[in-house]
C-alpha positions as CSV (number, residue, x, y, z in Angstrom):
1,M,0.2,0.0,-0.2
2,C,1.6,3.6,-0.9
3,G,0.8,6.6,-2.0
4,I,0.7,8.7,-5.3
5,A,1.0,12.2,-6.7
6,G,2.4,14.0,-9.8
7,F,1.5,15.9,-12.6
8,L,2.0,17.3,-15.9
9,G,2.7,20.9,-17.2
10,Q,4.8,23.8,-15.9
11,V,5.3,24.1,-12.1
12,S,8.2,26.0,-10.0
13,T,11.1,24.1,-8.6
14,P,8.9,20.6,-9.3
15,I,11.5,18.4,-7.5
16,D,10.3,20.6,-4.2
17,R,6.7,20.2,-5.3
18,L,7.2,16.2,-6.4
19,T,8.6,16.1,-2.8
20,S,6.4,17.8,-0.8
21,M,3.5,15.6,-2.4
22,A,4.8,12.7,-1.5
23,Q,6.1,14.0,2.3
24,V,2.2,14.7,2.8
25,I,0.9,11.2,2.2
26,R,3.9,9.4,4.0
27,H,1.5,7.8,6.4
28,R,0.1,5.9,3.1
29,G,3.4,4.7,2.7
30,P,6.4,5.4,5.4
31,D,8.8,3.1,4.6
32,D,10.5,4.8,1.6
33,K,9.8,7.7,-1.0
34,G,10.9,8.9,-4.6
35,V,10.2,10.8,-7.7
36,W,10.8,10.7,-10.9
37,F,11.1,14.4,-13.5
38,D,11.3,15.1,-16.8
39,E,12.3,18.4,-17.4
40,G,11.8,18.5,-20.8
41,I,8.0,17.4,-20.8
42,D,7.3,18.7,-17.8
43,I,5.9,15.7,-16.2
44,G,6.7,14.8,-12.6
45,L,5.6,11.2,-10.4
46,A,5.7,10.9,-7.2
47,H,5.5,8.0,-4.6
48,A,5.5,7.0,-0.6
49,R,6.0,3.2,-0.1
50,L,4.5,0.8,2.2
51,S,6.6,-2.0,1.6
52,I,4.5,-5.3,1.7
53,L,5.9,-7.3,-1.1
54,D,9.6,-7.1,-2.1
55,L,11.2,-5.0,1.0
56,S,14.2,-4.4,-0.6
57,P,15.1,-1.7,-3.0
58,A,14.2,-3.4,-6.2
59,G,10.6,-2.8,-5.2
60,H,11.8,0.9,-5.4
61,Q,9.0,4.0,-6.9
62,P,8.6,5.4,-9.5
63,M,9.8,2.3,-11.3
64,Q,11.1,2.1,-15.0
65,S,10.2,-0.4,-17.3
66,A,12.8,-3.1,-18.7
67,S,12.8,-1.4,-22.2
68,E,12.4,2.2,-20.1
69,R,9.5,3.1,-22.2
70,Y,6.7,3.2,-19.3
71,V,7.4,5.2,-16.1
72,M,5.2,4.4,-13.0
73,V,4.0,5.0,-10.2
74,F,1.5,2.3,-8.4
75,N,-0.9,2.1,-4.7
76,G,-2.2,-1.3,-4.2
77,E,-1.6,-4.6,-4.5
78,I,-1.9,-7.6,-7.6
79,Y,-2.6,-10.7,-5.8
80,N,-1.9,-12.8,-9.0
81,H,1.3,-11.0,-10.0
82,H,2.7,-14.6,-9.7
83,A,0.5,-16.2,-11.8
84,L,1.1,-12.7,-14.5
85,R,4.8,-13.5,-14.3
86,S,4.6,-17.2,-15.4
87,E,2.4,-16.5,-17.9
88,L,5.0,-13.8,-19.2
89,E,8.0,-16.6,-18.6
90,L,6.1,-18.5,-21.0
91,I,6.6,-15.7,-23.9
92,A,10.0,-14.8,-23.6
93,S,12.3,-15.0,-20.8
94,R,12.7,-12.2,-18.7
95,A,15.6,-10.6,-16.8
96,W,13.6,-9.7,-13.2
97,R,15.2,-7.4,-11.0
98,G,13.1,-8.2,-7.7
99,H,9.8,-10.0,-7.0
100,S,7.7,-7.1,-6.8
101,D,4.3,-6.8,-8.3
102,T,4.9,-3.6,-9.2
103,E,7.8,-5.0,-11.9
104,T,5.2,-7.7,-12.8
105,L,2.8,-4.7,-14.2
106,L,5.3,-2.8,-16.2
107,S,6.3,-6.0,-17.8
108,A,2.9,-7.3,-18.1
109,I,1.7,-3.5,-19.4
110,E,4.5,-3.7,-22.2
111,Q,3.7,-7.1,-23.4
112,W,0.0,-6.8,-23.4
113,G,-0.4,-3.0,-23.0
114,L,-2.6,-1.0,-20.4
115,E,-6.2,-2.2,-20.5
116,A,-5.3,-5.3,-21.0
117,T,-3.1,-5.7,-18.6
118,L,-5.8,-4.6,-16.0
119,K,-8.3,-7.3,-16.9
120,K,-6.0,-9.8,-16.5
121,A,-5.1,-8.6,-12.7
122,K,-6.4,-9.4,-9.9
123,G,-6.1,-6.8,-6.8
124,M,-6.9,-3.5,-5.7
125,F,-4.5,-0.2,-7.0
126,A,-4.3,3.2,-8.2
127,I,-1.9,3.9,-10.9
128,A,-0.1,6.4,-12.8
129,L,1.6,5.9,-15.8
130,W,4.0,7.3,-18.4
131,D,4.1,6.5,-21.7
132,K,7.5,7.8,-23.5
133,Q,6.9,6.9,-26.9
134,T,3.1,8.3,-26.7
135,Q,3.7,10.6,-24.4
136,T,0.3,9.8,-22.6
137,L,-0.3,9.6,-18.8
138,S,-2.5,7.3,-18.1
139,L,-4.2,7.1,-14.7
140,A,-6.5,3.6,-14.1
141,R,-8.1,2.5,-11.0
142,D,-9.3,-0.6,-9.5
143,R,-12.7,-2.9,-10.1
144,M,-14.3,-1.4,-7.3
145,G,-12.5,1.6,-5.6
146,E,-10.9,-0.3,-3.2
147,K,-7.9,2.5,-3.9
148,P,-8.9,6.3,-4.0
149,L,-7.2,8.5,-6.7
150,Y,-8.2,11.9,-7.3
151,Y,-7.2,13.7,-10.5
152,G,-7.7,17.7,-12.1
153,W,-6.0,21.1,-13.1
154,I,-4.6,24.0,-10.8
155,N,-4.1,26.9,-13.1
156,G,-4.2,24.8,-16.4
157,V,-2.0,22.1,-15.0
158,F,-3.2,18.8,-14.4
159,V,-2.2,16.9,-11.2
160,F,-3.0,13.4,-9.7
161,A,-2.3,11.9,-6.3
162,S,-4.2,9.4,-3.8
163,E,-5.4,12.4,-1.7
164,L,-6.1,16.3,-2.0
165,K,-3.8,16.9,0.7
166,S,-1.2,16.2,-2.1
167,L,-2.4,18.5,-4.2
168,K,-2.8,21.8,-2.0
169,T,1.0,21.3,-1.1
170,L,1.2,23.2,-4.8
171,P,1.7,26.7,-4.7
172,D,-1.2,27.6,-6.9
173,F,-3.8,25.7,-5.4
174,N,-6.9,27.9,-4.8
175,N,-9.4,25.8,-6.4
176,P,-12.8,26.7,-4.7
177,I,-14.9,24.6,-2.9
178,N,-17.8,22.9,-5.2
179,R,-21.1,23.9,-3.6
180,D,-22.8,21.6,-5.6
181,A,-21.0,18.6,-4.2
182,L,-21.3,20.2,-0.8
183,A,-25.0,19.3,-1.7
184,L,-24.3,15.6,-2.8
185,Y,-22.1,15.3,0.5
186,L,-25.4,16.2,2.8
187,R,-27.8,13.8,0.9
188,Y,-25.0,10.6,1.1
189,S,-22.9,11.7,3.7
190,S,-19.8,11.1,1.0
191,I,-19.0,12.8,-1.9
192,P,-19.1,10.3,-5.0
193,A,-17.3,9.6,-7.9
194,P,-16.6,11.5,-9.9
195,Y,-17.1,14.6,-7.5
196,S,-14.7,16.1,-5.3
197,I,-15.4,18.9,-2.6
198,Y,-13.4,20.9,-4.7
199,E,-14.2,22.6,-8.2
200,N,-11.5,21.1,-11.0
201,V,-11.1,18.3,-9.3
202,Y,-12.4,14.9,-9.7
203,K,-12.4,11.1,-8.0
204,L,-11.6,8.7,-10.8
205,E,-14.2,6.2,-11.1
206,P,-14.3,2.4,-10.0
207,G,-13.3,0.1,-13.0
208,C,-12.0,3.1,-15.2
209,V,-8.8,4.6,-17.0
210,V,-8.3,8.5,-18.0
211,S,-5.3,9.9,-20.2
212,T,-4.1,12.6,-21.2
213,R,-1.1,14.3,-23.3
214,P,0.8,17.6,-22.9
215,G,-0.8,20.4,-23.9
216,E,-4.5,18.6,-24.1
217,N,-7.2,20.0,-21.9
218,E,-9.5,17.0,-22.7
219,L,-9.4,13.5,-21.4
220,N,-10.3,10.4,-23.0
221,K,-12.0,7.8,-20.8
222,T,-12.3,4.2,-20.9
223,V,-14.2,1.6,-18.8
224,Y,-12.4,-1.7,-18.5
225,W,-14.7,-3.4,-15.9
226,S,-18.3,-2.4,-15.1
227,T,-19.8,-3.4,-12.2
228,V,-23.8,-2.4,-13.9
229,D,-22.4,-4.3,-16.5
230,V,-21.7,-7.8,-14.2
231,V,-24.7,-7.5,-12.1
232,Q,-26.6,-7.3,-15.4
233,N,-25.0,-10.0,-16.7
234,G,-25.4,-12.2,-13.6
235,W,-29.4,-11.4,-13.9
236,R,-29.6,-12.6,-17.7
237,Q,-27.1,-15.8,-16.9
238,P,-27.9,-17.0,-13.4
239,F,-26.3,-19.5,-11.3
240,S,-28.7,-22.7,-12.3
241,G,-27.3,-25.6,-10.0
242,S,-28.5,-26.5,-6.4
243,A,-27.9,-24.4,-3.0
244,D,-25.2,-27.0,-2.2
245,E,-23.4,-26.5,-5.1
246,A,-23.3,-22.7,-4.7
247,A,-22.3,-23.1,-1.1
248,N,-19.6,-25.4,-2.8
249,Q,-18.7,-23.2,-5.6
250,L,-18.8,-20.4,-3.3
251,E,-16.7,-21.9,-0.7
252,T,-13.9,-22.9,-3.7
253,K,-13.7,-19.3,-5.1
254,L,-13.6,-17.7,-1.5
255,K,-10.6,-19.8,-0.3
256,E,-8.6,-18.8,-3.7
257,A,-9.4,-15.3,-2.8
258,V,-8.7,-15.5,0.7
259,A,-5.7,-17.6,-0.5
260,L,-3.9,-15.2,-2.9
261,Q,-4.7,-12.2,-0.2
262,M,-2.9,-13.8,2.2
263,E,0.3,-13.6,0.3
264,A,2.7,-10.7,2.0
265,D,6.1,-10.2,3.1
266,V,5.1,-8.5,6.3
267,P,2.9,-10.1,9.5
268,L,-0.9,-10.2,8.6
269,G,-3.6,-10.4,10.3
270,A,-7.7,-10.0,10.0
271,F,-10.7,-7.8,11.7
272,L,-12.9,-10.3,13.1
273,S,-16.1,-8.9,14.7
274,G,-17.7,-12.1,14.9
275,G,-20.1,-11.5,12.6
276,V,-20.8,-13.4,9.3
277,D,-18.4,-11.9,7.0
278,S,-15.2,-11.4,9.1
279,S,-16.1,-14.8,10.6
280,T,-16.2,-16.5,7.4
281,I,-12.7,-14.5,6.2
282,V,-10.8,-15.6,9.3
283,A,-12.2,-19.0,8.7
284,L,-11.0,-20.0,5.3
285,M,-7.7,-18.1,6.6
286,Q,-6.9,-20.2,9.6
287,A,-7.9,-23.3,7.3
288,Q,-5.1,-22.5,4.7
289,S,-2.7,-21.4,7.5
290,S,-0.1,-23.4,9.4
291,Q,0.5,-20.7,12.2
292,K,-2.2,-19.1,14.3
293,V,-3.7,-15.9,12.2
294,K,-4.1,-12.9,14.3
295,T,-7.0,-11.3,14.4
296,F,-8.5,-8.2,15.7
297,S,-11.5,-6.4,17.5
298,I,-12.4,-3.7,19.6
299,G,-15.1,-3.7,22.8
300,F,-16.9,-0.7,23.8
301,D,-18.2,-0.2,27.4
302,N,-21.4,0.8,26.2
303,K,-22.7,-2.8,25.7
304,A,-25.4,-2.1,23.1
305,Y,-22.1,-1.3,20.8
306,N,-20.4,-3.9,22.2
307,E,-19.3,-7.0,19.8
308,A,-15.9,-8.0,21.2
309,E,-17.1,-10.9,23.6
310,H,-18.6,-12.5,19.8
311,A,-15.8,-11.6,18.5
312,R,-13.9,-13.6,21.0
313,A,-15.8,-17.0,21.2
314,V,-15.8,-17.2,17.1
315,A,-11.6,-16.3,18.0
316,K,-11.6,-19.4,20.2
317,H,-13.5,-21.9,18.3
318,L,-11.1,-20.9,15.3
319,G,-8.0,-21.2,17.3
320,T,-6.4,-18.0,15.9
321,E,-4.0,-15.7,18.2
322,H,-6.8,-12.7,18.9
323,F,-5.9,-9.8,20.2
324,D,-9.3,-7.1,21.6
325,M,-9.2,-3.8,23.1
326,Y,-12.2,-2.3,25.2
327,V,-12.2,1.4,24.4
328,S,-14.4,4.2,26.2
329,G,-16.5,6.6,25.0
330,Q,-13.8,9.1,25.8
331,D,-11.4,7.3,24.0
332,A,-13.8,7.3,20.5
333,L,-14.4,10.9,21.2
334,D,-11.1,11.7,21.1
335,V,-10.5,10.5,17.5
336,I,-12.9,13.5,16.5
337,P,-10.6,16.1,16.0
338,L,-8.4,13.7,13.9
339,L,-11.4,13.0,11.4
340,P,-10.9,15.8,9.3
341,Q,-7.4,15.4,8.6
342,I,-7.6,11.6,8.0
343,Y,-10.6,11.7,5.4
344,D,-9.1,15.3,3.7
345,E,-12.4,15.6,2.4
346,P,-16.0,16.1,4.3
347,F,-16.9,12.2,5.3
348,A,-20.1,11.9,7.6
349,D,-20.1,7.7,8.2
350,S,-19.9,7.9,12.4
351,S,-18.4,4.5,12.1
352,Q,-15.1,5.8,10.9
353,I,-14.6,6.1,14.7
354,P,-14.2,2.4,15.5
355,T,-13.1,1.5,12.2
356,Y,-10.1,3.9,13.1
357,L,-9.6,2.6,16.6
358,V,-9.1,-1.1,15.3
359,S,-6.5,-0.2,12.4
360,Q,-4.8,1.1,15.4
361,I,-5.3,-1.6,17.5
362,A,-4.0,-4.1,14.2
363,K,-1.4,-2.0,13.2
364,Q,0.5,-2.9,16.5
365,K,0.9,-6.5,15.7
366,V,0.6,-6.4,11.7
367,T,0.9,-4.5,8.7
368,V,-1.6,-5.9,6.7
369,S,-5.0,-7.0,7.8
370,L,-8.1,-8.4,5.6
371,S,-11.8,-7.8,6.2
372,G,-14.9,-9.2,5.7
373,D,-16.3,-5.9,4.0
374,A,-19.1,-6.0,0.9
375,G,-21.0,-9.2,2.2
376,D,-23.9,-7.5,2.8
377,E,-24.0,-6.1,-0.6
378,L,-22.9,-8.8,-2.2
379,F,-25.6,-11.2,-0.3
380,G,-28.3,-9.1,0.7
381,G,-27.4,-8.6,4.3
382,Y,-28.4,-5.4,5.3
383,S,-31.8,-5.3,7.4
384,R,-32.7,-2.2,5.2
385,Y,-33.6,-4.8,2.2
386,E,-36.0,-6.7,3.5
387,L,-37.6,-3.6,5.6
388,A,-37.8,-1.1,2.2
389,N,-39.1,-4.6,0.5
390,N,-41.9,-5.5,2.5
391,S,-42.8,-1.4,3.4
392,W,-42.8,-1.1,-0.5
393,G,-44.9,-3.8,-0.8
394,K,-47.2,-2.5,1.4
395,L,-47.7,1.2,0.5
396,N,-47.8,0.9,-3.3
397,K,-50.7,-1.1,-3.2
398,I,-52.4,2.1,-2.1
399,P,-53.1,4.9,-5.2
400,H,-50.6,7.3,-4.8
401,A,-53.3,10.0,-4.6
402,I,-54.4,8.6,-1.6
403,R,-51.3,8.0,0.0
404,H,-49.5,11.9,-0.9
405,G,-53.3,13.0,0.8
406,L,-52.3,11.5,3.7
407,G,-48.9,12.9,3.6
408,A,-49.9,16.2,3.1
409,G,-52.4,15.6,6.3
410,V,-49.6,14.5,8.4
411,D,-47.8,17.9,7.6
412,L,-51.0,20.3,8.2
413,L,-49.8,19.3,12.3
414,P,-46.5,20.3,13.7
415,D,-44.1,17.6,14.7
416,S,-44.6,18.7,18.3
417,F,-48.0,17.1,18.3
418,W,-47.2,13.7,16.8
419,K,-44.2,13.6,19.2
420,G,-47.0,14.1,21.7
421,V,-48.9,11.0,20.6
422,F,-45.9,9.0,20.8
423,S,-44.5,9.9,23.7
424,P,-45.8,7.3,26.0
425,L,-43.9,4.9,23.5
426,D,-40.9,6.4,23.8
427,A,-40.6,6.5,27.2
428,L,-40.9,2.7,27.2
429,N,-38.5,2.6,24.6
430,S,-35.9,5.0,26.1
431,K,-35.1,2.4,28.5
432,K,-33.3,0.0,26.1
433,A,-29.7,-0.3,25.0
434,K,-30.2,1.4,21.8
435,P,-33.1,3.9,22.7
436,F,-35.4,5.2,18.9
437,S,-37.8,8.0,19.1
438,Y,-41.5,6.0,17.4
439,G,-42.5,9.7,16.7
440,D,-39.3,10.6,14.6
441,K,-40.1,6.6,12.7
442,F,-43.8,7.9,12.0
443,L,-42.9,11.7,10.4
444,K,-39.7,9.9,8.6
445,A,-42.5,7.2,7.5
446,S,-45.2,9.8,6.7
447,A,-42.4,11.8,4.5
448,L,-42.2,8.8,2.1
449,L,-45.9,8.3,1.4
450,S,-45.7,10.4,-1.8
451,C,-42.7,8.7,-3.5
452,K,-43.9,7.4,-6.9
453,K,-40.9,5.1,-7.5
454,R,-39.4,2.1,-5.5
455,R,-35.9,3.5,-6.0
456,D,-37.3,7.0,-5.1
457,F,-38.5,5.3,-1.6
458,Y,-35.4,3.5,-1.0
459,H,-33.0,6.3,-1.4
460,K,-35.2,8.5,0.4
461,G,-36.1,6.1,3.3
462,F,-32.9,4.0,3.9
463,M,-29.7,5.7,2.0
464,S,-29.9,9.4,2.4
465,H,-31.6,11.7,4.8
466,N,-34.2,12.6,3.0
467,L,-33.8,16.5,2.8
468,N,-33.7,18.8,0.2
469,V,-30.3,19.6,0.1
470,Q,-30.7,22.8,-1.6
471,D,-32.4,24.4,0.8
472,W,-29.7,23.6,3.2
473,V,-26.6,24.5,1.3
474,L,-27.0,28.3,-0.6
475,G,-26.6,28.7,-4.3
476,A,-26.4,24.8,-4.6
477,K,-28.1,22.2,-7.6
478,L,-28.2,18.9,-7.2
479,L,-25.8,16.9,-9.4
480,P,-26.8,13.5,-10.9
481,T,-25.2,10.4,-9.7
482,Q,-25.1,6.4,-10.4
483,F,-27.8,6.2,-7.7
484,D,-30.0,8.3,-9.9
485,E,-28.7,7.3,-13.4
486,V,-28.5,3.6,-13.7
487,D,-31.1,1.4,-14.8
488,F,-31.9,-1.7,-12.7
489,S,-35.7,-1.9,-12.8
490,Q,-35.5,-5.3,-14.5
491,A,-34.8,-6.5,-11.3
492,S,-36.7,-7.3,-8.3
493,F,-36.4,-4.4,-5.3
494,L,-34.3,-6.6,-3.6
495,E,-32.1,-7.2,-6.3
496,E,-32.0,-3.8,-7.6
497,M,-31.2,-2.3,-3.6
498,M,-28.3,-4.5,-3.6
499,A,-26.9,-3.7,-6.8
500,L,-27.4,0.0,-6.4
501,D,-25.2,-0.1,-2.8
502,M,-23.0,-2.0,-5.1
503,V,-22.3,0.5,-7.7
504,H,-23.0,3.7,-5.0
505,Y,-22.8,3.1,-1.2
506,L,-19.7,0.4,-0.9
507,P,-17.3,2.7,-3.4
508,N,-18.1,6.1,-2.0
509,D,-18.7,5.7,2.1
510,I,-17.3,1.9,2.7
511,L,-14.4,1.3,0.8
512,T,-13.5,5.2,1.5
513,K,-14.0,5.0,5.1
514,V,-11.9,1.9,5.9
515,D,-8.7,3.3,3.0
516,R,-8.4,6.4,5.2
517,A,-8.8,4.8,8.5
518,A,-6.5,2.0,7.9
519,M,-3.7,4.3,6.1
520,A,-3.9,6.9,8.3
521,V,-1.8,4.2,10.7
522,S,0.0,2.7,8.2
523,L,-2.0,-0.5,7.3
524,E,-3.4,-2.0,4.5
525,T,-6.3,-3.5,4.3
526,R,-7.4,-6.7,1.6
527,V,-11.3,-7.2,1.0
528,P,-11.2,-10.9,-0.6
529,L,-14.9,-10.5,-1.1
530,L,-14.1,-7.9,-3.5
531,D,-12.5,-10.7,-5.7
532,S,-13.5,-10.4,-9.4
533,N,-14.7,-14.2,-9.5
534,V,-16.5,-14.0,-6.2
535,I,-18.2,-10.7,-7.5
536,E,-19.5,-12.5,-11.0
537,F,-20.3,-15.8,-8.8
538,A,-22.5,-13.8,-6.3
539,A,-24.1,-11.8,-9.0
540,S,-25.2,-14.8,-10.7
541,L,-26.7,-16.3,-7.9
542,P,-30.4,-16.2,-7.4
543,L,-32.1,-14.3,-5.1
544,E,-33.2,-17.2,-2.8
545,Y,-29.8,-18.2,-2.4
546,K,-28.6,-14.7,-0.8
547,I,-32.2,-14.2,1.4
548,R,-34.3,-17.1,2.8
549,D,-37.1,-16.7,5.2
550,G,-36.2,-13.2,5.5
551,V,-32.3,-13.6,6.8
552,G,-29.5,-12.4,4.1
553,K,-26.3,-13.7,3.4
554,W,-27.8,-17.3,3.2
555,V,-25.3,-18.9,0.9
556,L,-22.4,-17.0,2.8
557,R,-23.8,-18.5,6.2
558,E,-23.6,-22.0,4.2
559,V,-20.2,-21.8,4.3
560,L,-19.4,-20.2,7.4
561,Y,-21.1,-23.1,9.0
562,K,-18.9,-25.6,7.7
563,Y,-16.1,-24.2,10.1
564,V,-18.2,-22.3,12.7
565,P,-20.9,-23.4,14.8
566,K,-24.5,-21.8,14.0
567,D,-25.0,-20.8,17.7
568,L,-21.9,-18.4,17.7
569,I,-22.8,-16.6,15.0
570,E,-26.9,-16.0,14.9
571,R,-27.9,-13.0,16.8
572,P,-28.8,-9.7,16.0
573,K,-26.7,-7.5,13.8
574,M,-25.3,-4.9,15.8
575,G,-23.7,-2.8,13.4
576,F,-20.3,-0.9,13.9
577,G,-21.8,2.3,15.4
578,V,-21.4,5.2,17.8
579,P,-24.3,6.8,20.0
580,L,-24.2,9.9,18.1
581,A,-27.1,11.9,19.1
582,E,-26.4,11.2,23.0
583,W,-22.8,12.5,21.8
584,L,-24.1,15.8,20.8
585,R,-26.6,16.2,23.6
586,G,-24.0,15.5,26.2
587,P,-19.9,15.4,25.6
588,L,-19.9,16.9,21.9
589,R,-22.3,20.0,22.6
590,E,-19.8,22.6,23.3
591,W,-17.8,21.4,20.3
592,A,-20.5,21.4,17.7
593,E,-22.0,24.6,19.2
594,T,-19.1,26.2,18.3
595,L,-18.6,24.4,14.7
596,I,-22.3,26.0,14.1
597,D,-22.4,29.1,15.6
598,E,-24.8,31.3,14.4
599,K,-22.2,33.6,13.2
600,R,-19.5,32.0,12.0
601,L,-22.2,30.1,9.3
602,H,-23.3,33.5,8.3
603,E,-19.5,34.7,7.9
604,E,-18.3,31.5,5.9
605,G,-21.5,31.9,4.0
606,F,-22.5,28.0,2.7
607,F,-25.4,26.9,5.1
608,N,-29.0,28.2,5.3
609,V,-27.6,29.5,9.4
610,A,-31.8,29.1,10.2
611,L,-32.4,26.4,9.1
612,V,-29.2,24.6,10.4
613,R,-29.7,26.3,14.0
614,K,-33.4,25.0,14.0
615,K,-32.7,21.2,13.5
616,W,-30.2,21.7,16.1
617,H,-32.2,23.2,18.8
618,E,-34.9,20.3,18.4
619,H,-32.3,17.9,18.5
620,L,-30.8,19.6,22.0
621,T,-34.4,20.0,23.6
622,G,-35.4,16.7,21.9
623,K,-38.1,17.6,20.0
624,R,-36.3,16.0,17.1
625,N,-33.7,13.8,16.7
626,W,-31.0,15.0,13.7
627,P,-28.2,12.8,14.7
628,Y,-26.9,12.4,11.0
629,Q,-27.9,15.4,9.3
630,L,-26.4,17.4,12.1
631,W,-23.1,14.7,11.9
632,D,-23.0,16.1,8.4
633,V,-22.7,19.4,9.0
634,L,-20.5,19.0,11.9
635,M,-18.0,17.2,9.5
636,F,-17.7,20.1,6.9
637,Q,-17.3,22.5,9.4
638,A,-14.8,20.8,11.0
639,W,-13.0,20.0,8.0
640,L,-13.5,23.4,6.9
641,E,-11.4,24.8,10.1
642,Q,-8.4,22.0,9.2
643,N,-8.2,23.4,5.9
644,K,-8.6,27.1,6.1
């Protein structure tokens, strides 16, 4: 795992600039750094290296190909690089300098070209490749978007980097904040590709290559992998075997993916929550390891958010070398001031806090950690899928005009009236470990009555904060995203929701969260469930192999239960969260009040001040719960303060 950066165009003191671009992302690669610059073309590449494969100087980057035609910086891992080397050796013998996957990639690109190589490669990566012969700079990102890559223009110079902080080291950086992207951020709690928080700076979409040449202001973008196509191909050509055959084939493919991702020249382990996904990955790791696998979890003093006991039980059964650490609420609160620097642009999935904490624990023992991310999206694990499907099925039987009228009727009375109606239930519910407000749930549900389409229902009810972001952000318009534009209408609603999460929620939220949190402590994370063979197989499985009797991840559970008893796994899903609503009324109140001070908001000029202050007052007084909407605003404000 590494950090990459560079530019194409005239920059003053270019070597110094490249060095600075690499230096600020040293957390992504603390073991080595390098720069390369061609003053005849004004092309520069910078690299910060976290040594995982071939720890010797033979893995140093930027790296030139054997013919010296190509120069490359590369962030990530190519898991099948040994197979690629063997294939290349069959074509012609080669004098390898070392055994790094970077050298393998360069040799493959010389042999087959960039796009063909990317289609052969299994891995996670962000690549910048300079072709001296054609004078072309190409940027590429892995299939699912595990590794980040920003690009854009600063005063006419084309720039790129793993993180925005590299771009901001350039003295001419003055790109204004993109208010339209800020509106998207309030909608999703993250900024989806291809947008970034700055104007004229973009994220490269997963599975894409973008290229440019000196003096050109236009980019050529191609798609070498499309998650949309993979999902739709799976629906058109579904798996026709039995349930047992599906479980056996999935086990084989997962074993292969795990084995590939266990290769490292440094200590390796895995995150373990004790849930289905992480337990499956750890079980397959331990089954293929001659040594005890190191596993990591965190526990909380708040039992409602504590999964450490379950993780320890699974670890004991599998025989791993398990490490857990209990953290207090204060430990979690202490992470919050670090978040703007860690995430580098506004990001507000509050599970970022425990993700960072468990990464810290793992880094004390290992340099690489496997995770169970993506199981929910691939195999239907989120409870929201069944809830949304059942709710829409009932709601859609009512004519839209009647539903719309009912919603309008609810709006005629103030929120305080409905909160009063449900207050007896809320009083009883307040004693639960994870209390919630029936009044809030009723008001949220009533706002969905006017939805005409199921996707709109899923979006407003489950995947966004169901607010008019243009009312919140001054001078903003709503930009289109893949969530809005991709057509999955030919599938069932359950399949559509899973597919939407695969193309939108997984790369823009989950994978972003894990990458930044782990890289902040120089820990490489790997996701075996995102092996392309596993994704393609999962896409082809009939829905009844994923969700059965209202329970998700059925086929994945069948694989797991070959290794772990069912009674160690079957329990309500907790999620990886924090008590955000209570924190904002308690220990975070003063911090929040400073960030959304009325005078300050007016001076900065991004938000509708009256609306933000109204939601804050309602939350503090308990009239309504707005923790996630307020967290979005607060994370932007904290980021803005860090980046003034």
